[in-house]
Phi, psi and omega in degrees: 000125177261132179232159178256135175221166178294139176286160178250141182306323182295346178275356191303318182291320177296322181290327172299319178298318179298317180301314183290324178295322179295316180296319181295334180307332182277005175087015177293149179281173188296324180297316181293320180296321178297322182290328179285335190308317182294321182292325186267354180294138176252122178260159180308319182287344179289333188304315178278313185299326181257011176054057180282139170229159175236155171259128186230137181272174186300337179273001180083013179275130177280123181256343182193165181217146180215149176234150177233109193242149177110183183241130180307148014269003177243137176217171183229140172273089188292320182227141164204103180229144184237141175304133186307323184291343182254359179298137181089001182260006180093002183292314178297321173302317178295321176291322180295315181292330174294319180300315179295322180293317179295320180300321176298313180300328182277349184091016179286137176240353179216116180250122183257137183227118175262105190261138166305141179306325182291335180268359183300322178299322179295312180297324175298315178295331178278357175101001176286152185248125178292137181250165190295320184274126180275142180285150181291148175277185177292147184300343181285000179099015178295172182293144178297142179285157177254121183270130175240159172223151174223155183244090185294132175225153173283168175303134180312145180303318181293324179295326176293320180289332183301312180236024181069021176082000183244190177276164188216165174263124182254125183251116185278062184263047179300305179303318178300317177297317181294319185300333184289349180259356181047049179283116183294343182279351186260151176299121180303330179278348177064033180299310179303319182298319181292327172294312183298337179297343176298341173294354175299337178302336188245029182286340172213170185298335181211095181288158169255324185216139173243131181239118192231145178288324184253152173293137177245153183291138180297323180300327179295313179295325175298314179294316176302317179296319179296313182297326188253007177066031180272148173225156173067027180272124180268139180237127172243107184234174178073027183280342183227158172252273183257332185290139181279356193272084183289318182297319177294323176299324179289315183297333176286355176242083189302327180294316181294318182295321177295320177300313184287323183270344181259009181276352182076012181257152175299141176258110186251122174260168169299319176197159184288136175218162177299315176297326176296323178299320180293320181292316184279351185069033183247123180305137175279130181261109182305132179083358185295339179261014190296335179274009160292335174293129182292327178283324177295319176300317177300318178293324177298313178302321182295319180295319180295318184288330177302335177280351182077177179090006177227073183291338181273006186242135175230135180256124178291145178292149180216140177235149178259136175244126184289346180201179185291325186285326170302315177298321182297318179298318180294317180297318178299318178297321181289327180293316179298333180273001178078018184262139174276157188222148173249120174264128182229141166280164183297325174231166179162150183240143175063024182091358179294134180083007177246125182225131174265128188237120177261158177304324180296321181290320180298315179296319182295330182279347182094019178116166185297319182291322181296320183291313185289340172303334182281348183266158177295153175290168179109176181301141176232152172254129177252117191237145178296131175284128174266110181287152178264197178300160180298150181308135179093344176283162178284102185290318188069192179299136182258318185243124182233162178218150171249129178244140179202183174208154174252123183282176184294340179273000177087020176267130181268131179249138174272134176257308179153185177250159182216159173253129185258151173261110184231135174231121175057041177082355184256129178289136183233347181164178179207161178232133178235163176131178187299134176074006180295306178287128181295148184303327183293333182266343192301314181294313184288324178298313180295320182294313182287321176304316180296321180295324175297317181299322178292325177293321179295316177299324178292328180285350178103000177289140174226128181137188182287148175210161166219167176232122179266144182229154168238134180274138178263188183279002184241022177075029177241163179247133176252115178291140184241329179189165169244153172237121181263067186184176169289160183213173171308307178304322180297323175302313179300319179296319180297319183289318178300316180299319180294314181295322180296316181289333185270330189233356182109163190287159168104020182279133165267137181230136179238132172252127175245116187295325187218104175253115183290135179261145181288342181195158174289145176244137170298160190302314180302316180288327176295317180301313182295318180297316180298317180299319177297317179296322176301316180290320178300316175297319179302320181296332176280347185092022183242167176242133175244132179227116173291125186259323180230097186269334192291336181284354174292347184255007178282160177303324171251090195281146176211172184215140172264139186226159169237132170234147182221144180200174178258001175221151178301322183292321178292318181302313179297321182292319181294317177300314178297323177298313183298313181297314179297316177297325180294315183291330182283355182302322182298336181293337180298339185245013176280178177301143177293143177285155180302324180288347178271342186277144178278137179274000000 
């Protein structure tokens, strides 16, 4: 176990030796090293003046040193050197992250790093941004240093409020949450939900414990922890087979239940359920999830809009049909009028039970009744389709969402807005970060989302929520539903908050729910492949985090992923790389090429 501590003045000479050995590791000649020596020498007085810390292993051996120099709001990472024998073991990463944390505590908002060219890849992978002006090299004619900058920031205020600023126990009860609504469009065995429960890893910026229904690869947890700087995360997995009741599965193991509830840490579920209430010792509030219902949410939106004050919001009309044939009559009438329609089940997650129906689609199916035969029996909601910009216009984001949460005291907190990737009513992913939501939509999205949050708090709901919107062709937003639980966008917000605190401000984060794999991979190969992708994305200046690994072992394998970067171009490039490499997985098992065979 390596830890960081404050350096001691008596160590100055030994630390100078470490610095010079680390510099020599890159193959510089004796003359250049001699020229560097005065600049790199550490004196006893420097230890305090330059805010030196060291990384030390369990045997008390010093493996690295770093300094944080200057006066806020600007400071410099003057030194960061690692003993050659410890390079590649995470010591530099530990020291760099400690420097950013200390910079935040000091009030530093701009951290300058003049990097040796050989270390440039390290700083890029750690999230620092190369700037145009290069730092001067040593007078002896050595290589020019590469200047990087980082913007240290504390953990976002909403993230501190979410779990009280500390770590939490995460319960992956996705299937349990879904099952309470008896949604006929979902798999009764909840297989997709149990895969999706892997997102429990990201319910808060820094978990203490993960509780998961399916067994997860050990290599996955190790990689996620490394990418997000987590330590000491305990994992309890494989608690369920086909049954969706994770909270009851925990309660059936009294020792585990006592461990999770007795740690004094917040217990965070995917969503509230009666079994979770029993586990957490929290009274179940009847009706607190009533706005998960799409018709109830629609009525809530109508009441908010009736009070005025939201000119950028338009509410699509909605009608309830008690069965498929009643829905068919409504759909047929709208089709004759040339109107497109959205058919919805009362409940549904990720777009399940939601279908966009155009007149062309109805005619191709042989009429409204023929089309509706393919849908589940039971009540349906028939909703006006909100059209986008005219064909050929610059559409911009079409599907947006507002995320927030209501704390236990009943205060609603805003998290932010995101752009979702939605096809035919089905959610596929989302992007969060600075500048993602277009400026024309920010004010109306935030104001209406906050109004919904206040209504939810008044109704007794406590927990995470979102409000989903569709943009119309006139620069307005149409609210379509609320989700009273964590969601894919919420996971992206958590990761963005963690990366900003860990690597500096400004991360864009994209979650892609389903990236198809070209073949199933054994666990060891999946771990290796993900580690390679993490390195490849780091070379682009991006972060790759596998979010849903267990579906990689399905007959039709896929993976959920998170990618992060500080620019849209790098983010798009990282996602394209991941998708291309995923599809190419099958080539690993194809016939050997002639050039690969040994003669």
